[in-house]
NUNU-688383 format. One record per residue (C-alpha): z, x, y. Coordinates in steps of 0.25 Angstrom, whole numbers, padded with zeros to 4 digits, always signed. Layout:
// residues N
ZXY;...
This chain:
// residues 110
-0258+0394+0191;-0256+0382+0185;-0248+0371+0191;-0238+0363+0186;-0246+0352+0181;-0255+0362+0172;-0244+0368+0167;-0239+0355+0164;-0252+0349+0158;-0252+0359+0150;-0238+0360+0145;-0240+0346+0139;-0253+0351+0134;-0246+0362+0128;-0234+0356+0120;-0243+0345+0115;-0251+0356+0109;-0239+0362+0103;-0244+0375+0109;-0228+0382+0108;-0233+0395+0116;-0241+0389+0124;-0232+0381+0130;-0220+0392+0130;-0231+0400+0140;-0230+0390+0150;-0216+0393+0153;-0212+0406+0161;-0204+0414+0153;-0191+0409+0158;-0194+0393+0161;-0185+0384+0158;-0187+0372+0151;-0176+0359+0154;-0180+0349+0144;-0177+0334+0144;-0167+0334+0131;-0159+0344+0141;-0161+0357+0133;-0167+0369+0144;-0174+0382+0139;-0178+0393+0145;-0189+0404+0142;-0200+0405+0133;-0190+0406+0119;-0183+0394+0121;-0195+0386+0126;-0203+0389+0115;-0192+0385+0106;-0190+0371+0114;-0204+0370+0113;-0205+0374+0098;-0192+0367+0092;-0192+0354+0101;-0204+0348+0108;-0214+0354+0097;-0205+0351+0087;-0203+0335+0091;-0219+0333+0090;-0221+0331+0106;-0233+0326+0113;-0232+0326+0129;-0241+0315+0137;-0241+0319+0151;-0240+0307+0160;-0239+0310+0176;-0238+0324+0184;-0229+0329+0197;-0234+0340+0202;-0234+0352+0214;-0239+0363+0206;-0227+0371+0202;-0220+0358+0197;-0225+0349+0188;-0217+0333+0184;-0223+0330+0170;-0221+0316+0165;-0223+0316+0151;-0222+0308+0136;-0216+0316+0126;-0221+0310+0115;-0214+0314+0100;-0219+0314+0087;-0211+0302+0083;-0219+0292+0094;-0208+0293+0104;-0209+0297+0118;-0201+0300+0130;-0205+0302+0145;-0204+0316+0150;-0204+0323+0165;-0206+0339+0164;-0204+0346+0177;-0213+0360+0175;-0210+0370+0186;-0222+0380+0187;-0220+0393+0191;-0233+0402+0197;-0239+0408+0185;-0242+0392+0178;-0229+0394+0168;-0218+0384+0169;-0204+0389+0174;-0195+0377+0173;-0199+0363+0163;-0187+0350+0166;-0191+0339+0156;-0184+0327+0160;-0184+0314+0149;-0185+0298+0151;
């Protein structure tokens, strides 16, 4: 079983590599994402659309700054770097189930 920090690190690597199928596979089938833009998506189909149409389309590159984790949850501070040179500070809170898949991701933006 992967702990939440390992899953969060893998998530960043996969987002940065634009590996859509692998990002979606990190989530359990009925997972929920509450994005920092106020959008809530549920399930693989909506998660796939969200990453394809929003995250990947924007050219986002993530840079890990810090972690706090307890095994099943991880809060990760990241810099979200846009293709235009902009950057936004974000805190992502991951909840990971026993089989190492994300059940809930909540993103907070500063």
